[in-house]
C-alpha positions as CSV (number, residue, x, y, z in Angstrom):
1,M,321.9,224.6,304.0
2,I,321.5,223.7,300.3
3,G,325.1,222.5,300.2
4,N,324.6,220.4,303.3
5,L,321.5,218.8,301.8
6,I,323.3,218.1,298.5
7,A,326.2,216.5,300.4
8,R,323.8,214.4,302.6
9,A,321.9,213.3,299.5
10,F,325.1,212.1,298.0
11,Q,326.0,210.4,301.2
12,L,322.6,208.7,301.3
13,L,323.1,207.5,297.7
14,C,326.6,206.1,298.4
15,G,325.4,204.4,301.5
16,A,322.5,202.9,299.7
17,V,324.8,201.6,296.9
18,V,327.2,200.0,299.5
19,L,324.2,198.4,301.3
20,G,322.6,197.2,298.1
21,L,325.8,195.7,296.6
22,S,326.6,194.1,300.0
23,I,323.2,192.5,300.2
24,S,323.6,191.2,296.6
25,A,327.0,189.8,297.5
26,I,325.4,188.0,300.5
27,K,322.8,186.5,298.3
28,W,325.5,185.2,296.0
29,Q,326.7,183.0,298.8
30,Y,325.3,179.6,297.7
31,F,327.2,177.3,300.1
32,G,327.8,178.2,303.8
33,A,327.6,181.6,305.4
34,A,328.7,184.8,303.7
35,P,332.2,186.1,304.5
36,A,332.4,188.4,307.4
37,S,333.7,191.3,305.3
38,T,330.5,191.1,303.2
39,S,328.2,191.2,306.2
40,Y,330.3,194.0,307.7
41,S,330.0,196.0,304.5
42,A,326.2,195.7,304.7
43,F,326.3,197.0,308.2
44,A,328.6,199.9,307.2
45,G,326.3,200.8,304.3
46,A,323.3,200.8,306.6
47,F,325.1,203.0,309.0
48,G,326.0,205.3,306.2
49,V,322.4,205.6,305.2
50,L,321.4,206.2,308.8
51,A,324.1,208.9,309.2
52,A,322.8,210.6,306.1
53,L,319.2,210.6,307.3
54,I,320.3,212.0,310.7
55,G,322.3,214.7,308.8
56,I,319.3,215.6,306.8
57,A,317.2,215.8,310.0
58,T,319.8,218.2,311.6
59,S,319.2,220.6,308.7
60,F,315.6,221.1,309.8
61,V,315.8,220.3,313.6
62,E,318.0,222.5,315.7
63,A,317.6,220.4,318.8
64,I,320.3,218.0,317.6
65,P,323.7,219.4,318.7
66,E,326.4,219.7,316.1
67,I,328.8,217.7,318.1
68,I,326.5,214.7,317.8
69,M,326.7,215.0,314.0
70,V,330.5,215.3,314.1
71,G,330.6,212.1,316.0
72,V,328.1,210.3,313.7
73,D,330.0,211.5,310.6
74,G,333.3,210.5,312.1
75,L,332.1,207.0,313.0
76,A,330.4,206.6,309.6
77,A,333.7,207.6,307.9
78,V,335.7,205.0,309.9
79,L,333.2,202.2,309.4
80,L,332.9,202.8,305.7
81,L,336.7,203.0,305.3
82,A,337.2,199.8,307.2
83,G,334.6,198.1,305.0
84,G,336.5,199.2,301.9
85,L,339.8,198.1,303.3
86,A,338.4,194.7,304.2
87,F,337.2,194.2,300.6
88,A,340.5,195.5,299.2
89,I,342.5,193.1,301.4
90,G,340.0,190.2,300.6
91,L,340.4,190.7,296.9
92,K,344.2,191.0,297.0
93,G,345.8,188.8,294.3
94,V,342.6,188.3,292.4
95,T,342.8,189.1,288.7
96,C,340.1,188.8,286.1
97,N,342.3,186.8,283.7
98,N,343.2,184.2,286.3
99,D,340.2,181.9,286.9
100,E,341.8,180.0,289.7
101,S,342.3,183.1,291.9
102,T,338.7,184.0,291.2
103,Y,337.3,180.6,292.1
104,E,339.3,180.4,295.3
105,N,338.4,183.8,296.6
106,S,335.7,183.6,299.3
107,L,334.3,187.0,298.4
108,L,333.6,185.9,294.8
109,N,333.0,182.1,294.6
110,G,329.7,181.7,296.4
111,G,331.1,179.2,298.9
112,C,333.1,176.0,298.6
113,P,331.4,172.8,299.6
114,K,333.5,169.9,301.0
115,S,333.3,166.3,299.9
116,G,335.5,164.3,302.1
117,S,338.9,165.9,301.9
118,D,338.1,167.6,298.6
119,V,337.0,171.2,298.4
120,Y,335.1,172.4,295.3
121,C,334.9,176.1,294.5
122,G,333.0,177.8,291.6
123,L,330.1,175.4,291.4
124,D,327.2,176.2,289.1
125,T,325.7,179.0,291.2
126,T,323.6,181.9,289.8
127,N,326.5,184.4,290.0
128,Y,329.0,182.3,288.1
129,H,326.7,180.4,285.8
130,A,327.6,182.4,282.7
131,V,331.3,182.4,283.5
132,L,331.3,178.6,284.0
133,S,329.3,178.0,280.9
134,C,331.6,180.1,278.8
135,S,334.8,178.5,280.2
136,G,333.4,174.9,280.0
137,L,334.1,174.3,283.7
138,L,331.4,173.1,286.0
139,V,333.6,172.3,289.0
140,F,337.0,173.7,289.8
141,P,338.7,171.7,292.6
142,R,340.8,173.9,294.9
143,L,344.4,172.9,295.1
144,G,346.0,172.4,298.5
């Protein structure tokens, strides 16, 4: 029982971290709606927290069948794995030493407003204020 509670506490912590980071990433979105993978990751983190709480409850309440917990844990694993894969695919090709790839990535740039046929990414938003100030760039037009 102690091992189960320790594992569930760790699951709760990890789910809370995923949920918190996803909500922070949603708040970064300055222009337009947050990317779907960010919103999905918030959902997956919340489900991970819920699964951990249900798992903790099953340690004390024997009325919950074990097969239910197996299903909840399996679903939580699939949802969290899918969220991680969505972020990994969304960040493909982004390197920290290439500002253009960072500014053009929808998970990182805070949105790209359009002005006519021009699209501007990496505007002076709260999440990139320091980066833009250090690089001397206030607006980075997206090519193509």
